[in-house]
N, C-alpha and C positions, 0 to 999 in steps of 0.2 A: 479499425480506427478510422474515424471520419477525417476528411481533409482539414476541417477547422482545428480538430484536436492535434493533428500532425503538424500543422502550421504553428500552433501555440507551443508545442513541445520543442520545436526547433528555434524558437526565438532566442534562447540563451546562446547557442553556438553562433547564430547570426550576429548577435550583439557583440560577441567576442571578436568575430571576424571583422566587423565594422570598426571596432577599436583598433585592430591591427592595421587595417588600411588607413585609418585616420592618422595613426602614428607615422606611417611611411609618408603620407602626403604632407603632414606637418614638416617632416624632415626635408622633403622636396621644396615646400613652400618657403621655409625660413631662409633658404639659400638666396631667394630672389632679391631682397633688399641689401644683402650683405656681401654677396660674391664680388661685385666690382671693387669694394673697399678692401676685401680680404686678399684678393690677388695682387693688389698694389704693393703689398708687403714683399712680394717676390719679384717686383719689377715687371709684371706682365702688362700687356696692352689689351685693347678691345678684341683684337683677333684671337688672342689666347683665351679670353673670356668666352668668346663664341665657341671655341673648340671644346672648352670644358662643359658647356651646356649641351653641345651636339653629341659628344662622346657618350654621355649618359643615355640619351634617347637611342643612339645607335646600338649600344650594348643591349638595351631592352629589345630592340628589333631583332638582333641576332639570337638571343638566348631564350626569349619567351617560349617559342615552340619546343625547344629542348626540354625545358622544365615542365611544360604542359604534358608532353608525352611521358615524361618520367613519373608524373603524378598519376597517370593511368596505370603505371606498372606497380608503384610502391605505395600509392595512397596519397591523400591530400595533406594530412597532418604533418608528416616529415618535411614536405616541401615548404609549407607555411612556416614551420619552425626554422628551417635552414635559411629561408629568405629573410626573416627577422634578424637572425644572428649575423648573417653576412652584411645586412644593411647597417646594423649597429657598429660592426668593425669598420665599415667604410666611413661612417660619421666620425669615429674616434681618430682614424687616420687623418682626416681632413682637419680636425681640431688641433692635432699636435704635429702638423706638417712642418718640416724644416726646409723643404725645397719644392719647386714647382712640380717635379716628377711625382711627389707624394699626393699633390692635388689631383693629378690625372689618375693616379692609381686609385684614389678614393672614389672619384666619379665613375671609373670603370667598374669597380666592385659594387657600387651603389646601383648602377644600371643592371649588372648581371644578377645580383641577388634580389633587387626590387622586382625584376621580371619574374622571379620564382613565386613571389607572393601573390601578385594581383590576378593572374589568370587562374591560379590554383584556388584562390578564394572564390572566384566566380564559378568555377567548376564545383566547389563545395556547395554553393547556393543551389546549383542545379541538382545536386545529389539529394538535398534535404527539402526541396519544395516540389509541389506538383505544378502542372502547367498553369492552373488558375492563379496560383500565388507567386509564380516565378518573376513576373514583372515587378511585383511589390518587393520581393527579396532583392532583386537587382537594384531597385530604386533606393533601398536602404543602404546598400553598399555604396552606391553613387553619392548619396547624401553625405556619408561619412568621409568620402574622398574629397568632395567639394568643401566640406567644413574644414578639413585639414589644410587644404590649399588656402582658404581664407584666413584661418587662424595662424598658420605658419609664419607669414611675413610679420605679423604683429608680435609674436613671441620672439622671432629673430631680431627684429628691430629693438625691442626692449632689452633683451639680453646682451645685444651687441654694444649697447651704451655702457655696459659694465666691462665687457671684454669680448673681442671679436670671436674668440674661440668658444665662448659659452653656449651659443645656439647649437653648435654641432655636438658638444658634450651632452647637452640636454637631449638632443635627438637620439644619440647613441644610448644613453641611459634608458630612455623611454622604450626604444626598440628592444633592449635587453630584457626589460621587465615584461613586455608583451610576449617575448619568446618564452620566458619562464612560465608565465601564466598559461600560454598555449600548450606547453608540454604537460602541465599539471591538470588542466581543466578541459581543454578542447577535445571532444570525442572525434574519432575517425569517422568520416561520412561515407567512405567508399570501401565496402567489404572486399575481402580477398577474392571471393568467387567471381566478382565482376571485373576484376583487373585484367587488362589485356596487354599483350606484347607481340607486336608484329615484327618478325625477324627481318622481313624484306624492308620494312619501313626504316629500320635502324640503319641500314646501309645506304639509304638515300641521302643525297645532299639536301641541306635545309632549304635551299632556294628551289630545288626541285619539288620539295614538299609544299612550299608556298604556291608554286605554279599549279600543282595538282589541286591544291585547296581552292584556288580561284576558279578552276574548271569544275569543281564539285558543286552539289546543290547549295552549299553554304557560301560559295564563292562571291556571289553578288553582294551578300550582306557584309562580307569582309571588305569589299570595295567601298561600301557605304561607311564602314567604320573609318577607313582612311579619309574619306570626304569629311566626315564629322570632325575627326581629329585635326585635319588640315585647316578647317574653318576656325576652330577654337584657337589653335596655335597661331593662325594668321591674326586673329583679334588680339590675343594676349601679348604677342611679341611687339606689336606696333602701337598699341593703345597709348602707352606712356608718351611716346614720341609725338603721336597725333595730337594728344591733349595738350602737350607743351607748345607745339608749333601753331596750332589753330586757336587755342583758348588761353595759352599762357599758364596752364595749370602746373603746379609743382607736385612733389611727392605726396604732400598732405591731401590735396584734392583728389589725386588719382587713387590714393589709398582708401579714402572714404568711399569713392565710387565702387572700387573693387570689393570692399567689405560689404556694402549694401547689396550689390547684385550677387555676391557670393552667398550671402544669407538667403536671399530670395531663391537662388538655384538649389540650395540645400533643402529648403522647405518643399520646393516643387518635386525634387527627387524623392524625398522621404515620405511625402504624403500624396502628392498629385499623380505621380506616375502609376502607382498601384491601382488607384481608383480609375484613372483614364484607361489603362490597358484592360481592366476588367469590364469596363462599360463599352469601349469601342474596339478593343483588340489592338495588338501591337502594330499591325500593318497601318491602320488609320492613324495611330499616334505617331508613327515614324513619318508618314507623309505630311501630317500637320506640323510636326516639329521642323522638318526641312523647310516648309513654306515660311514658318515663323522666323527661323534663323535667317533666311534670305531677306525677309522684310526688315529684320533688325539691322542687318548690314547696310541696307539702302538708307533707311531713315536716320541712321547715325550721322550721315553726311549732311543732314538738314538741321541738326540741332544747333541752337544759337545761345542757349543758356545752360547753367549748371543742372537745373531740373530737367531740361530737355535732354541733355547728355545722359543723365541718370536713367530717364524713362526709356530712351532708345536703346541704350546698352542692355537694360533689363529685358527688353523684348527679345533681343538676340540670345541672351543668356538663358532665358526661360525655354526658348526653342531648343537650344543645345542641351540643356539639362534634361529635358524630356526625351531627347533623341537617344542618348547613350544607353540608359537602362532598357529602353524598349528594344533597341537593336540587340543588346546582350541577351535579352529574353528570347527573341526570335532565333538567334544563333544557337542558343542552348537547346531549343526544341528540335533543331535540325541535326544536332551533334550526336544524338543517340548515346551509345556507350563510350564515346571518345570525347567526353567533356573536357578533360585536361588538355588533350592535344589541340582541339579546336579553339579553346579559350586561350591557349598559348599563341596560336596563329592570330587570333583576335587582337591580342596585345602587341604582336609584331606589327600589324597593320596600323594600330593606334600609334605606335612609336614612330613608324615611318612618316605618318602625318605630322607628328611633332617635330621631325627633322625638316621636312619639306616646307611646312607652313611658314616658319620664321625666315628661312632662306629666301623664298620667293617674295614674301611680304616686304622684306628689307629692300630688295631690288626694285619692286614696284613703287615703294614709298619714295625712292629717289626720283622717279619720274613725275609723280604727282601724289600728294598725300591722301587723296580720296581713292585712288585706283585699287589699293589692297582690299578695301571694303567692297567696291563694286565687283572685283574679281571674286571675292568670297561669296557674294550674293549669286553670281553666275554659277559657281561650282555647286552651291546648294540647290539651285534650280535644276541643274543638270541631274543631280542626285534625285530630285523630286520626280522629274519626268521618267528617268530610268526606273525608279521604284514603281511608278504607276504601270509601266510596261511589264515589269516583273510580276506584279500582282495580277495583272490581266492574264498573262500567260499561265500563271499558277492556277487561277480560277478555271480557265478553259481546260487545262489538263485534268483538274479535279472532276469537271463535268463529264469529260470523255471516259475517265476511269469509273 
């Protein structure tokens, strides 16, 4: 079978996987405009709100490697289904919460089971694509996730006008439907004869596993994943405050900007990444994306009009949208037969950036509203220089061998 035929044959499973990730990201995204109002019912303050957001990312950080290793043992389909069912339960708990403890329970479960779905889905893509089409496959998944994050707040805001619980009920029902469809339709991508189980690895502490991963051939790329996630979380967490303090923008203006750049990012991931990686290779796309992201951070601080803000934020978002699937594709190629394990670690470093980015951005914002963006640009440029050095060493090693 030719590579083209194999790619066409696997479009159905990829479409279903994309739908699954889209559902989860909608569930995550719809929380954004509602959470402050929802927690007010329980007498919670801003500190509690921050804890609810952080605990979700922290659970993903802890559990993604565990789920990833498990998918290498029992296959991808069971983990994808478990992730969707657990995420649905978490959303229903949030919708019908009668105390603050139930909100925390919901966010913990959402983080735990959401981390089962995402790295397993990326490992699934690695199973069903060859190296030539992997960047395109990762781009399609990234586009689905980006679209979910964009559409989520819109759905949440609309349903919340009727009842604050409705957005979470909607997410729970959608995830339940996706789980049922996955059980019935989704084929297993990882045959039993390829599955691995390292007895020694099972006894290792997860933090030891992460340290060993950083020291492995894929380690540098995992650090880049953290840098990418840190940069995006830095932008997302502070943008509303920045837009309000500098331009006087309210939720409507910020919502329009996020919607437009989200759509641009979705198109870039769904169409542009595959073409760019095929033409230039993942390594060049990664370096170009880091440079574009750094540039976007800097020029945001010079925007003086709505159109200027829109264009400058779009520059950053295009760079970040190109970076994620290109990195995932590179990591996948180095993962070998341990796709689930490595993609789980990938998701852990992603979650770590999602925790660190907002915490540091908030502190820097108190010093000066521009500093978070300048620091974000600095981090991206550090990643760019480090990537150039990594590529150079890799090329020299290839020449020697």
